[in-house]
N, C-alpha and C positions, 0 to 999 in steps of 0.2 A: 408790562405795566398795566395796572388796573384801569378800567374805564368806568365812568360814572354816567348813569342814565339820568339825564336832565328831565326829559319828558319821555313818554312812551315812544320808543323807537329812536330817540335822539341820544346818542352816546358821545361823551367827550372824554378824551384821555386825561389822566392826572396832570401831566405837564401842560396840556392845553388849558385846563381849568386854572392852574396857577398863573399861566401867562395872561389869561383873561382877567383874573383878580388883580394882577399887577397893574393893569391899566385903569383901575378904579381911582377915583379921587380920594383924598385922605379921609374925608368925613364918611364917605360910603364904605371905605375899607375898614374904618373903625367900627362902624355898625355891623359889617360883615363878621369881623373877628369877635365882636361881642356875642353875636348870634351863635357863632361856632363854639365859643366858650360855654355858652348856655347849653348847647346841644351835648357837648362833651360832659358837662357836669351832670346833666340828666341821665346820660348813659352810665356814668360812674355811680350815680345815686341809685340806679335801679339794681345794683348788686353791691351794696355797701360792704366794706371790709369789717372785720371784727372790731377794729379801732373806731371806725365810723359809727358802728352800732353803740359802742360804749359812750362816745361823745354825744350821740343823739339822745341816749338815756339821760345823760347829765343835763342836756339842753331842755328836755321836756319834763324834768323832775321838778315839781313845784316845791316851794317852801312848805313845810308841813302845815296842813290846814289849821291845826290847833295853834301853832306858833303865829301863823298869819292872822288868825282871828284875834288873838291877844294883842299882837302888834297894832292892828287896826284900831282896836278898842283903846289902847293907851295913847295912840296918836290923836284920836278924837278927844280924849280927856285933856291932853296937852293943848290942843287947839281951843278947847272950851275953858282952859285955865282952871281945871278942877282936879288936876293930877296931884297925887300925894308924893312926898319925897321917895317913899319906898317904890311906888309905881314908876316914878321917874328913873330910878336905878334899874328897875326891871326893863323899862323901855330902852335904856342905854345898852343893856346886855342883849336884848332882842335885836337892836339895831346892828350890833356887831355881828350877830348870827346872820341877819339878813344881808349885810354887806359881804360877808364871807361867801354866802350862797351866790350872790351876784357876781363876785369875782370868779368863782368856779364856773359859773354859767358863761361869762365872757371869755374865759380861757378856752372852754370847750368850743364856743362859737369861732374863735380865731383859729384854733387848730383845725377844725372841720373845714373852714373856709380855705385854709392853706392846702389841706388834702385835696380839696375839690378845685383848687386853682381859681377861686372866685373871691370877690370882695365880701366882707361881712354883710354889707348892705344887700348884695345879691343873694347870699346864703339866707338871710332873713326872708327875702322874697320867696326863695325856693321852698322854705320851710313853713311859709304862711305866717311868719312872725313880723312882717314888714310894717305892721301898725305900731310895733314897739319902738320907743325912742331911746 
């Protein structure tokens, strides 16, 4: 059975480690398992599968800048109450496009979180997207 070096020169067998962990209080055990999950996710992330790479591409793919600019412009006009009927229709169409993009983004986030066995919140933290709500 494999032993684990805790400190330089201090080795503990796997079963001894499990036995020690079993003695932890529930709150500490939860913290410990969370840290282990993070460690495992980082290791898996360091060598992403082809599917993970596809999902990451979807996650980081922004709404086309031209579309985003027009969308922002029309939202501003709507807020200022200066939007025409034609512009309003265009805004509705762009809103559908933006919502479809957001749905695909969220699907990719959920699938990648499942692949990494972490929550979506944890995945957002791992990817540096935790400021998004």
